[in-house]
Each structure stands twice: as C-alpha cells, then as structure tokens.
C-alpha positions in Angstrom: -14.3 -14.2 -11.4 -11.4 -12.9 -9.1 -12.7 -15.4 -6.0 -12.8 -18.4 -8.9 -9.2 -17.5 -9.7 -8.3 -17.5 -6.3 -9.8 -20.7 -5.3 -8.8 -23.0 -8.3 -5.7 -23.3 -7.3 -6.3 -24.4 -3.6 -8.9 -27.1 -5.0 -6.5 -28.1 -7.5 -3.9 -29.1 -4.6 -7.0 -31.0 -3.1 -7.3 -28.1 -0.2 -10.5 -27.0 0.4 -10.9 -23.3 1.0 -12.0 -22.2 4.2 -13.9 -18.8 4.7 -12.8 -16.8 8.1 -14.8 -16.0 10.7 -13.7 -13.3 13.7 -15.0 -15.6 16.3 -16.9 -12.4 17.8 -20.9 -12.0 18.4 -21.7 -8.3 17.7 -25.0 -6.1 17.3 -25.4 -3.5 15.3 -25.4 0.1 17.0 -27.5 1.5 14.4 -30.7 -0.7 15.8 -30.1 -0.1 19.3 -32.9 1.9 21.2 -31.5 4.7 23.8 -31.9 2.3 26.8 -29.9 -0.5 25.0 -27.2 2.4 24.1 -27.0 3.7 27.7 -26.5 -0.3 29.0 -23.9 -0.7 26.5 -22.5 2.9 27.0 -22.4 3.6 23.7 -21.1 7.3 22.7 -24.1 9.5 21.4 -21.7 10.8 18.7 -21.4 7.5 17.4 -24.2 6.6 15.0 -22.9 3.4 13.1 -20.8 0.4 13.5 -21.1 -3.1 15.4 -20.9 -3.3 19.0 -18.6 -6.7 20.1 -20.4 -8.3 22.9 -18.3 -11.6 23.0 -14.8 -12.6 21.7 -13.9 -16.2 21.3 -10.6 -16.6 22.7 -9.2 -18.9 20.0 -10.4 -16.8 17.1 -9.1 -14.7 14.4 -10.9 -11.9 16.3 -9.1 -12.2 19.8 -5.5 -12.8 17.7 -6.2 -9.2 16.2 -6.9 -7.8 19.9 -10.6 -7.5 19.5 -11.9 -6.8 22.9 -15.6 -7.1 24.2 -17.3 -3.6 24.4 -15.1 -2.6 21.2 -17.2 -0.9 18.5 -16.0 -1.9 14.9 -16.3 1.0 12.8 -14.4 0.2 9.6 -13.1 -3.4 8.4 -10.7 -3.7 5.3 -10.9 -0.3 4.7 -14.6 0.1 4.4 -16.8 1.6 7.1 -19.3 -1.1 8.8 -22.3 0.2 9.5 -24.3 -3.6 9.2 -23.1 -7.3 9.8 -23.6 -8.4 6.0 -21.0 -5.5 5.3 -18.6 -7.4 7.6 -19.5 -10.6 6.2 -19.0 -9.4 2.8 -15.3 -8.1 3.6 -14.5 -11.3 5.2 -15.7 -13.3 2.6 -12.4 -12.0 0.5 -10.1 -13.6 3.1 -9.2 -17.2 2.9 -8.0 -18.9 6.5 -4.0 -19.7 6.0 -3.6 -17.2 3.3 -1.2 -15.1 5.6 -3.5 -12.0 4.1 -3.7 -9.3 6.3 -7.0 -6.6 7.0 -7.1 -3.5 9.0 -9.6 -3.2 11.5 -10.9 0.1 13.0 -12.8 -0.3 16.4 -13.7 2.6 19.2 -12.1 1.7 22.1 -12.3 3.5 26.0 -13.3 7.2 23.6 -10.6 6.6 21.0 -10.1 4.9 17.5 -7.8 2.2 17.8 -6.1 0.3 15.0 -6.2 -3.6 14.7 -4.5 -5.6 12.2 -6.3 -9.4 11.6 -3.8 -12.3 9.9 -5.8 -15.1 7.7 
C-alpha cells in the first residue's frame, strides 16, 4: 500500500515512475567455489556479499562510487547476501525522487560507506 500511495501522485501528473538499476554486474560470493574466491581475491572471512564485476560509467552505481572488485555488504541498512535482496531494496526507490540509500562495500581490506542518490 505504501508503494501505491507513492506512485499514484506521479501517475496523476502523467509521469511514468522508473525503478532504478545500479548499473553494475554482480556475483553472490556465497555461491563461489574456492578457486573462484582465489581468482577474485575474496577474503576468507567474508561469507556473504555481492562481488562487483562491472560498473557502467553512467549508472547510479558509478555515481555512488561503486568500483569493480568491491563487495556490497549492505544496502539501505539491509545485509545483502543474495541478488534478490538487493533488487528488493532497489525497488523501494524511484528514479528522480532524490532519495538516498547507504551502501556499505568491502574495498581494499576495509568497509567503505557510499551513498546512492535516486
């Protein structure tokens, strides 16, 4: 019901709401075998997250400073273990709303906090 209440005013104005994409390619590290973890340099202590393979230059992810080799640990305050969890959180935002989401990534041995603006 919250989603409908958010979208109706846009539809009444003739605006077609667009759901965001980060513009990144990712892999669940939970599903990587030992060789893949070594290939992608995944630290042994990380048991969950989404490994970033590619970042589109003009995407929301690039604007938020997500980089190739980052591991997304949380998005919008939710731990991200599976790709569908990220999609579920992304679906809470509408492009052009100006809303922000916090993204925590593992990068070069430390957690880094980023901000995506929709």
